[in-house]
C-alpha positions in Angstrom: 27.0 55.6 -61.2 29.2 58.7 -61.2 32.3 58.7 -59.0 30.9 61.7 -57.0 27.7 59.9 -56.1 29.7 56.8 -55.0 31.8 58.9 -52.7 28.8 60.5 -51.1 27.1 57.2 -50.5 30.2 55.7 -48.9 30.6 58.8 -46.6 26.9 58.5 -45.6 27.3 54.8 -44.8 30.5 55.4 -42.8 28.7 58.1 -40.8 25.8 55.8 -40.0 28.2 53.0 -38.9 30.2 55.4 -36.7 27.0 56.5 -35.0 26.0 52.9 -34.4 29.4 52.0 -32.9 29.3 55.1 -30.7 25.8 54.1 -29.4 27.0 50.6 -28.6 30.1 51.9 -26.8 28.0 54.2 -24.7 25.5 51.5 -23.9 28.2 49.0 -23.0 30.1 51.5 -20.8 26.9 52.3 -19.0 26.4 48.6 -18.2 29.9 47.9 -16.9 30.6 51.2 -15.3 28.0 50.5 -12.6 28.7 47.0 -11.3 27.7 48.0 -7.8 24.4 49.5 -8.9 25.6 53.1 -9.0 23.7 55.8 -10.8 24.6 55.8 -14.5 24.9 59.5 -14.7 27.5 59.6 -11.9 29.5 56.8 -13.5 29.7 58.6 -16.8 30.6 61.9 -15.2 33.6 60.5 -13.3 36.9 62.0 -14.4 40.3 60.3 -14.1 42.7 61.6 -11.5 45.7 60.6 -13.5 46.9 58.0 -16.0 49.4 55.2 -15.4 51.3 52.7 -17.5 49.8 49.1 -17.4 53.1 47.5 -16.6 54.5 50.2 -14.4 52.1 51.9 -11.9 54.8 54.4 -10.9 54.7 55.9 -14.4 52.0 58.6 -14.1 50.8 61.3 -16.4 48.0 64.0 -16.2 46.4 62.9 -19.5 46.2 59.9 -21.9 49.1 58.8 -23.9 51.6 56.1 -24.4 53.8 54.3 -21.8 57.6 53.8 -22.4 56.7 50.4 -23.7 54.3 51.8 -26.2 51.1 50.7 -24.5 48.1 52.9 -23.9 48.0 54.5 -20.4 45.2 53.4 -18.1 43.0 56.0 -16.3 42.9 55.9 -12.5 39.6 57.1 -10.9 39.1 58.5 -7.4 37.7 55.2 -6.0 40.6 53.2 -7.4 43.2 55.7 -6.1 41.8 55.6 -2.6 41.6 51.8 -2.6 45.2 51.6 -3.7 46.7 53.8 -1.0 49.5 52.2 0.9 50.1 49.5 -1.7 46.6 48.1 -1.7 45.3 46.1 -4.7 41.7 45.3 -5.5 40.7 42.3 -7.6 37.3 41.1 -8.5 35.8 38.0 -6.9 36.1 36.1 -10.2 39.8 36.8 -10.4 40.3 35.9 -6.7 38.5 32.6 -7.3 40.6 31.8 -10.4 43.8 32.6 -8.5 42.8 30.2 -5.7 43.0 32.9 -3.0 42.4 31.4 0.5 42.6 33.3 3.8 43.0 32.5 7.5 42.5 34.5 10.6 45.3 35.8 12.9 44.6 34.1 16.3 46.0 33.3 19.7 46.7 29.6 20.3 49.1 27.2 21.9 52.0 26.8 19.6 53.9 23.5 19.9 57.6 23.6 19.4 58.6 20.3 17.7 62.1 20.2 16.2 62.4 17.6 13.5 65.9 16.5 12.4 68.0 13.5 11.7 70.8 11.7 13.5 73.1 8.7 13.6 73.2 6.0 16.3 76.5 5.7 18.1 78.0 3.8 21.0 77.7 5.3 24.5 81.1 6.8 24.7 80.9 7.0 28.5 81.1 3.3 28.6 83.2 2.5 25.6 86.7 1.3 26.4 89.8 1.5 24.1 92.4 -1.2 24.6 96.1 -0.4 24.2 99.2 -2.5 25.2 101.5 -0.9 27.8 104.6 -2.8 26.5 106.1 -3.6 23.2 105.5 -7.1 21.9 104.0 -9.5 19.3 100.5 -10.8 19.1 100.9 -14.6 19.5 97.1 -15.4 19.4 93.9 -13.5 18.7 90.7 -14.8 20.3 88.3 -12.3 18.6 88.3 -12.4 14.8 86.2 -9.4 13.6 84.6 -6.2 14.6 81.1 -6.8 15.9 81.9 -9.9 17.8 80.2 -10.0 21.2 82.4 -10.5 24.3 81.8 -11.0 28.0 83.8 -9.5 30.8 86.9 -11.6 31.5 86.8 -13.3 28.1 90.3 -13.7 26.4 91.0 -11.1 23.7 94.6 -11.7 22.7 97.9 -13.3 23.8 101.0 -11.2 23.8 104.7 -12.0 24.0 106.8 -9.2 25.4 110.4 -9.3 26.8 109.3 -6.6 29.3 106.6 -8.8 30.7 109.1 -11.6 31.1 111.5 -9.4 33.0 108.7 -8.1 35.2 107.8 -11.7 36.2 111.4 -12.6 36.9 111.7 -9.6 39.2 108.8 -10.8 41.3 110.2 -14.3 41.5 113.6 -12.9 42.5 112.0 -10.8 45.2 110.1 -13.8 46.5 113.3 -15.8 46.6 115.0 -13.1 48.6 112.0 -12.9 50.9 112.1 -9.1 50.8 108.6 -7.7 51.3 109.4 -4.3 49.9 110.8 -5.8 46.7 107.8 -8.1 46.4 105.4 -5.3 46.8 107.2 -3.2 44.2 107.3 -6.1 41.7 103.6 -6.8 42.1 102.8 -3.1 41.6 104.8 -3.1 38.4 102.9 -6.1 37.1 99.6 -4.5 37.9 100.6 -1.3 36.1 101.4 -3.4 33.1 97.7 -4.6 33.2 98.4 -8.1 34.4 95.4 -9.4 36.5 95.5 -10.1 40.2 94.7 -13.8 39.4 97.7 -14.0 37.1 100.0 -12.6 39.8 98.6 -15.0 42.4 99.2 -17.9 40.0 102.8 -16.6 39.4 103.5 -16.5 43.2 102.0 -19.9 43.6 103.6 -21.8 40.7 106.9 -19.7 40.5 106.9 -20.3 36.7 107.5 -17.4 34.2 105.1 -17.3 31.3 106.6 -16.3 28.0 103.3 -15.0 26.6 100.4 -13.5 28.6 96.7 -13.6 27.9 94.8 -10.3 28.2 91.1 -10.4 28.9 88.1 -8.1 28.2 87.7 -5.5 30.9 83.9 -5.4 30.3 81.2 -7.1 28.3 80.0 -5.6 25.0 80.8 -5.6 21.3 84.3 -5.5 19.7 84.8 -2.5 17.5 87.7 -1.1 15.5 89.7 -4.3 15.6 93.1 -3.2 14.2 95.3 -6.2 14.8 95.9 -9.7 13.5 98.1 -12.6 14.8 101.8 -11.8 14.4 101.4 -8.0 14.6 104.1 -6.1 16.4 102.4 -3.6 18.7 103.6 -0.7 20.9 102.0 1.3 23.7 100.6 3.8 21.2 98.8 1.1 19.2 95.0 1.0 19.5 94.3 -2.7 19.4 90.5 -2.6 19.6 87.6 -1.1 21.5 84.7 -2.6 23.4 81.4 -0.8 23.4 78.1 -1.5 25.1 74.7 -1.5 23.5 72.4 -1.3 26.5 72.3 2.4 26.0 73.2 4.3 22.8 73.8 7.9 21.8 72.3 9.6 18.8 74.2 12.6 17.4 71.8 15.1 15.8 72.0 18.6 14.4 69.5 21.5 14.7 69.5 24.8 12.8 71.0 27.9 14.4 67.5 29.5 14.8 66.3 26.5 16.7 69.3 26.4 19.1 67.6 28.5 21.9 64.7 26.0 22.0 66.9 23.0 22.9 67.8 22.2 26.5 69.1 19.1 28.4 66.4 16.8 29.6 63.8 17.5 26.9 61.9 14.4 25.7 62.8 13.0 22.2 61.0 10.6 20.0 63.0 8.5 17.5 62.0 6.3 14.5 64.0 4.3 12.0 63.2 3.3 8.4 64.3 -0.3 8.9 61.6 -0.8 11.7 58.5 1.1 10.5 56.0 1.8 13.2 58.4 1.4 16.0 59.4 4.4 18.1 61.9 4.9 20.9 61.6 7.5 23.7 64.7 9.2 24.9 65.9 12.6 26.1 68.5 15.3 25.3 71.7 14.3 27.1 74.0 17.1 26.1 74.0 20.3 24.0 77.4 21.1 22.4 78.7 24.6 23.2 79.7 25.6 19.6 78.1 25.6 16.2 79.5 23.9 13.1 81.3 26.7 11.2 80.4 25.3 7.8 76.8 24.1 8.2 75.8 26.7 10.9 74.1 23.9 12.9 74.2 22.9 16.6 75.1 19.4 17.6 72.8 17.7 20.1 73.5 14.4 21.8 70.5 12.2 22.6 70.3 9.1 24.8 68.1 6.1 24.3 67.7 2.8 26.1 68.4 -0.3 23.9 67.6 -3.3 26.0 66.7 -5.5 23.0 69.8 -4.3 21.1 67.9 -3.4 18.0 69.7 -0.1 17.7 73.0 -0.5 15.9 75.8 2.1 15.6 75.7 4.2 12.4 72.0 3.6 11.9 70.2 6.6 10.3 67.3 7.9 12.5 64.6 10.6 12.4 64.1 12.4 15.7 61.6 14.8 17.0 62.7 17.0 20.0 59.7 18.2 22.1 60.6 21.7 23.0 58.6 23.8 25.4 55.4 25.1 23.7 54.2 28.7 23.7 50.9 28.8 25.7 49.6 32.1 24.3 51.1 33.1 21.0 49.7 35.2 18.2 50.2 33.0 15.1 49.4 32.8 11.4 49.8 29.7 9.2 53.4 29.2 8.2 52.6 29.3 4.5 51.2 32.8 4.9 54.6 34.3 5.6 56.7 35.6 2.7 60.3 35.6 3.8 62.9 37.6 2.0 66.5 38.5 2.9 65.6 41.9 4.3 62.0 41.6 5.4 59.2 39.2 6.4 55.7 40.1 5.0 52.2 38.8 4.9 49.3 39.8 2.6 46.4 41.2 4.5 42.8 40.6 3.3 41.1 43.9 3.8 37.7 42.9 2.5 35.7 43.8 -0.6 38.4 42.2 -2.8 41.2 44.5 -1.4 44.6 43.1 -0.4 47.7 44.8 1.0 51.2 43.6 1.7 52.3 44.2 5.3 55.6 43.7 7.1 55.7 41.6 10.3 58.1 40.6 13.0 58.5 36.9 13.4 59.1 34.8 16.5 59.2 31.0 16.5 58.5 29.3 13.2 57.1 25.8 13.6 55.9 23.1 11.3 52.4 24.6 10.8 52.4 28.0 12.4 54.6 31.1 12.7 54.6 33.3 15.7 53.9 37.0 15.1 55.6 39.4 17.5 54.7 42.6 15.7 52.7 44.0 12.8 49.4 42.1 13.1 46.4 42.0 15.5 44.0 39.2 16.3 41.3 40.6 14.2 43.3 40.6 11.0 43.0 38.1 8.2 45.9 37.0 6.0 46.2 35.3 2.6 47.6 31.7 2.7 47.5 30.9 -1.0 48.3 33.0 -4.1 49.9 35.5 -1.7 53.2 35.6 -3.7 51.3 36.8 -6.7 49.5 39.4 -4.8 52.7 40.5 -3.0 54.5 40.8 -6.3 52.0 43.4 -7.4 52.9 45.6 -4.4 55.4 48.4 -4.6 57.0 50.7 -2.0 56.5 53.8 -4.1 53.3 53.1 -6.1 49.8 51.7 -5.8 48.8 48.4 -7.3 46.7 49.1 -10.3 47.4 46.4 -12.8 45.2 43.7 -11.2 42.3 46.1 -10.5 39.3 45.7 -12.8 39.3 49.3 -14.1 36.1 50.1 -16.0 37.5 51.7 -19.2 39.8 48.7 -19.7 36.9 46.3 -19.1 34.6 48.3 -21.5 37.2 48.1 -24.2 37.6 44.4 -23.8 33.8 43.8 -23.9 33.4 46.0 -27.0 36.2 44.3 -28.8 34.6 40.9 -28.0 31.3 42.1 -29.3 32.9 43.3 -32.5 34.4 39.9 -33.1 31.0 38.3 -32.6 
């Protein structure tokens, strides 16, 4: 066959193939351009308002072309532009289902105010006594051997030898020998000031014998803590020998966040649980709210008080506590996970219906475990997105509409045609 005839045949075949592809494109566009049952003539006659970049909706042009990234510009039609006003995005039901979009209504309800935090069990410092000597001397004998030993009121703690105590006893005996009531009274007052018991003074007056070492007894019952001495130690008035704490009542030192500080008040009920006794709970109350915040952690210290009759609560135990703050009886709330919190703004994604979504700023009040109070920006009739809201919000822009997730018809036609060509 001659080269000219071959060229003519190839051109004729290409023309026939081009006509077929054009027919398929027009038929496919007619099918996908009217998903809502619109008239096909109206769908075909629609003209784009402008063209935008697929990855940057703020990049607009009056006609087709290339984006700064080299991608084909996408046409924006009148319906899409009106739906995208104010940062609104429209996605198809299939895309919403694939993204796992869930919504919840904005409603008024009673909002509980539970503050969950942790704390440490401590002695009741109101009833904890620190024991110091009031004279210099040496520990001759120690009757308690370790911290944690239980003691009863009046039980011997330690025996002390002190030259000052010996001199004070001799002064009393000398005053008794001279039968001078004023000197006797002064000598007894000195012995009492040196923490000698009235029973010891009575025995001294009766026996008229000076004791070289004196036994000091527990001022109250409880548990020995911070035992800092051993037999033979030299001690002075500034030495802390030990302390005696009680366990009938205990304190729990807890911390709450700065934003929760206005919710806490003295007298509020508190529930406490510990890991070492699962299933057991203790009921207590807020005993004191400290006046200042921790400058490093920005937290407020709260002191809680619990009864401990069975003495199961031990100092330094780790505890989980729940403070029952006053609830809000009539609060406009949304699920807590619906709120998108940033450094400068709090937002939610509104579900506007018909697959349309919009990011909307809100003013927050209390934020609880499940719900967040809305003080401005929403109404009871609104619906918010509680899952996939971060993806929808990321498509929003302050200066441009959201076009990338919208199922624009020309893009959809192109995808379907491409798919058909591969088949």
